[in-house]
C-alpha positions as CSV (number, residue, x, y, z in Angstrom):
1,M,-0.3,-0.1,0.0
2,Q,1.6,3.5,-1.2
3,R,-1.9,5.2,-2.3
4,V,-4.5,4.5,-0.3
5,L,-7.6,5.9,-0.8
6,V,-10.8,5.4,2.6
7,M,-14.3,6.9,1.7
8,G,-17.8,6.3,2.7
9,S,-20.3,7.5,5.2
10,S,-19.7,10.6,7.6
11,G,-19.5,8.8,10.7
12,S,-18.1,5.6,10.0
13,G,-15.8,6.7,11.0
14,K,-12.8,6.9,8.2
15,S,-10.8,9.6,9.1
16,T,-10.0,8.2,12.2
17,F,-9.5,4.6,10.6
18,A,-6.9,6.8,8.0
19,R,-5.0,8.8,10.4
20,R,-4.2,5.1,12.6
21,L,-3.4,3.7,9.0
22,S,-0.7,6.8,7.9
23,E,0.5,6.4,11.6
24,M,1.1,3.3,11.4
25,T,2.1,3.2,8.0
26,G,4.1,6.9,8.2
27,I,2.4,6.8,4.9
28,P,1.1,10.5,5.0
29,F,-2.2,11.8,6.2
30,V,-4.3,13.6,3.9
31,S,-7.4,14.8,4.6
32,L,-10.2,15.9,1.5
33,D,-12.4,18.2,3.6
34,A,-9.6,20.5,4.8
35,L,-8.7,20.4,0.6
36,Y,-12.1,21.0,0.7
37,W,-13.4,24.0,2.9
38,K,-12.3,27.5,3.8
39,P,-12.6,28.7,7.1
40,G,-16.0,30.0,8.2
41,W,-17.3,26.1,6.4
42,V,-16.9,28.5,3.0
43,A,-16.2,25.6,0.5
44,S,-13.7,26.2,-2.1
45,D,-14.1,25.8,-6.3
46,N,-14.4,23.1,-7.5
47,A,-11.2,23.9,-10.0
48,E,-9.4,25.2,-7.0
49,F,-9.8,22.3,-5.0
50,G,-9.6,20.2,-8.2
51,Q,-6.1,21.5,-8.4
52,R,-5.1,21.3,-4.9
53,V,-5.9,17.4,-4.6
54,A,-4.6,17.3,-8.3
55,E,-0.7,18.2,-7.1
56,V,-1.4,15.7,-3.4
57,A,-3.0,12.6,-5.5
58,R,0.7,12.4,-7.6
59,Q,2.8,12.6,-4.4
60,P,3.8,9.4,-4.2
61,Q,2.4,8.4,-1.2
62,W,-0.9,9.4,0.5
63,V,-3.2,7.9,2.9
64,M,-6.2,10.5,2.0
65,D,-9.6,10.4,3.6
66,G,-12.8,11.4,2.0
67,N,-15.4,11.0,-1.3
68,Y,-16.1,13.8,-3.3
69,T,-16.0,11.4,-6.4
70,R,-17.6,14.2,-9.1
71,H,-14.9,16.7,-8.7
72,G,-11.3,17.1,-7.1
73,A,-9.2,14.9,-8.9
74,G,-11.5,12.5,-9.0
75,E,-10.7,10.2,-11.8
76,L,-6.7,11.0,-10.7
77,R,-7.4,10.0,-7.6
78,R,-9.3,6.5,-8.3
79,H,-6.4,5.8,-10.8
80,S,-3.6,6.4,-9.3
81,S,-4.4,4.2,-6.3
82,D,-3.3,1.1,-5.7
83,T,-5.9,0.5,-2.6
84,V,-9.5,1.7,-1.7
85,I,-11.0,1.0,1.7
86,W,-14.4,1.8,1.8
87,F,-16.3,2.0,4.8
88,D,-20.2,0.4,4.3
89,L,-21.7,0.7,7.3
90,P,-25.3,1.0,8.2
91,R,-26.9,4.7,8.8
92,R,-27.6,4.3,12.6
93,S,-22.9,3.2,12.7
94,C,-23.2,6.9,10.8
95,M,-25.7,8.6,12.6
96,F,-24.2,7.6,15.5
97,G,-21.3,8.3,15.0
98,I,-21.4,11.9,13.7
99,M,-23.7,12.6,17.5
100,K,-21.0,11.0,19.8
101,R,-17.9,13.0,16.7
102,I,-20.1,16.8,17.7
103,A,-20.8,15.2,21.5
104,G,-17.1,15.3,21.7
105,S,-15.9,18.3,19.4
106,Y,-18.2,21.0,19.0
107,G,-16.5,24.1,19.0
108,N,-13.8,22.9,18.2
109,V,-11.4,22.3,14.4
110,R,-10.6,18.0,14.4
111,P,-7.3,17.3,13.2
112,E,-8.9,16.6,9.9
113,M,-10.5,20.0,8.8
114,A,-9.8,23.1,7.6
115,E,-8.7,25.9,9.6
116,G,-11.4,28.3,10.4
117,C,-14.3,25.4,10.7
118,P,-15.4,23.7,13.9
119,E,-17.4,21.6,14.7
120,R,-21.5,22.2,14.6
121,I,-25.0,21.3,14.9
122,D,-25.9,21.3,10.7
123,F,-29.5,19.9,10.0
124,E,-28.6,20.3,6.0
125,F,-25.4,17.8,7.1
126,F,-28.3,15.1,9.2
127,R,-29.6,14.2,6.5
128,Y,-26.6,13.8,4.1
129,V,-26.0,11.6,6.6
130,W,-29.6,10.4,7.2
131,T,-29.8,9.6,3.1
132,Y,-26.4,8.8,2.0
133,R,-27.0,4.9,1.7
134,R,-29.5,6.3,-0.9
135,Q,-28.4,8.9,-3.2
136,Q,-24.2,8.5,-2.9
137,R,-23.6,5.3,-1.8
138,P,-24.5,3.5,-5.9
139,K,-22.9,6.7,-6.4
140,L,-19.6,5.3,-5.5
141,L,-20.7,1.4,-6.4
142,D,-20.1,3.2,-9.8
143,Y,-17.1,5.1,-8.7
144,F,-15.9,1.5,-7.9
145,Q,-17.0,-0.2,-11.0
146,G,-13.7,1.7,-12.3
147,L,-10.8,0.2,-10.2
148,R,-8.6,-2.0,-12.5
149,A,-7.6,-6.1,-11.3
150,D,-4.0,-4.4,-9.4
151,Q,-6.4,-2.4,-7.4
152,S,-7.9,-3.5,-3.9
153,L,-11.0,-2.9,-2.6
154,V,-11.9,-3.5,0.7
155,C,-14.7,-3.1,2.2
156,F,-16.0,-2.7,6.1
157,T,-19.7,-3.4,7.2
158,D,-18.9,-2.2,11.1
159,R,-15.8,-0.9,12.7
160,A,-14.6,-4.0,14.5
161,Q,-13.4,-5.3,10.3
162,A,-12.2,-1.9,10.4
163,N,-10.1,-2.2,13.9
164,D,-9.3,-6.0,12.9
165,Y,-7.4,-5.0,9.5
166,L,-5.5,-2.3,12.1
167,R,-4.5,-5.2,13.9
168,E,-3.2,-7.6,10.9
169,I,-1.7,-3.9,9.9
170,A,1.5,-3.5,12.9
171,F,1.4,-7.4,13.2
172,R,2.6,-7.7,9.6
173,Q,5.0,-5.3,10.6
174,K,6.1,-6.4,14.9
175,R,7.3,-10.0,12.3
176,A,9.1,-8.0,9.0
177,S,11.0,-5.8,12.0
178,I,11.9,-8.9,13.6
179,H,13.6,-10.8,10.8
């Protein structure tokens, strides 16, 4: 794994996973939210955002957290990645995840967010997560159809699978360091 896309619904645990994977492997972490949002929750222009993402996607290594498949150099990211990790969790898990996140970081800027974008209560965002499986999931499934045979797609349907995956990576790293 050198170029890893971590995708799925907000609240699924993908950002936490991506940061942990980055820390374990030493591969740089990239948050698409941090590249997209400007202070005060102002959205970037699509061309500007696409240019920023393209610069990062051309780097030799990254763990990239976020979807943004329709803009933000989505095709380049898919083509450049060697691994796609997909958090395909149920709605209740994602809704619980965002409620827990808001409760724990309300008013503060999370590590994967752009400066000047503190955690807040946003009913449009709640609706996005609530309707994610019906409206956004099919778009990701279409996006994954463009993966090549030499690219890996790893799907987690619960957070325990993601934690097991990270434990397996840690185990392999420990074994490799012994030999």
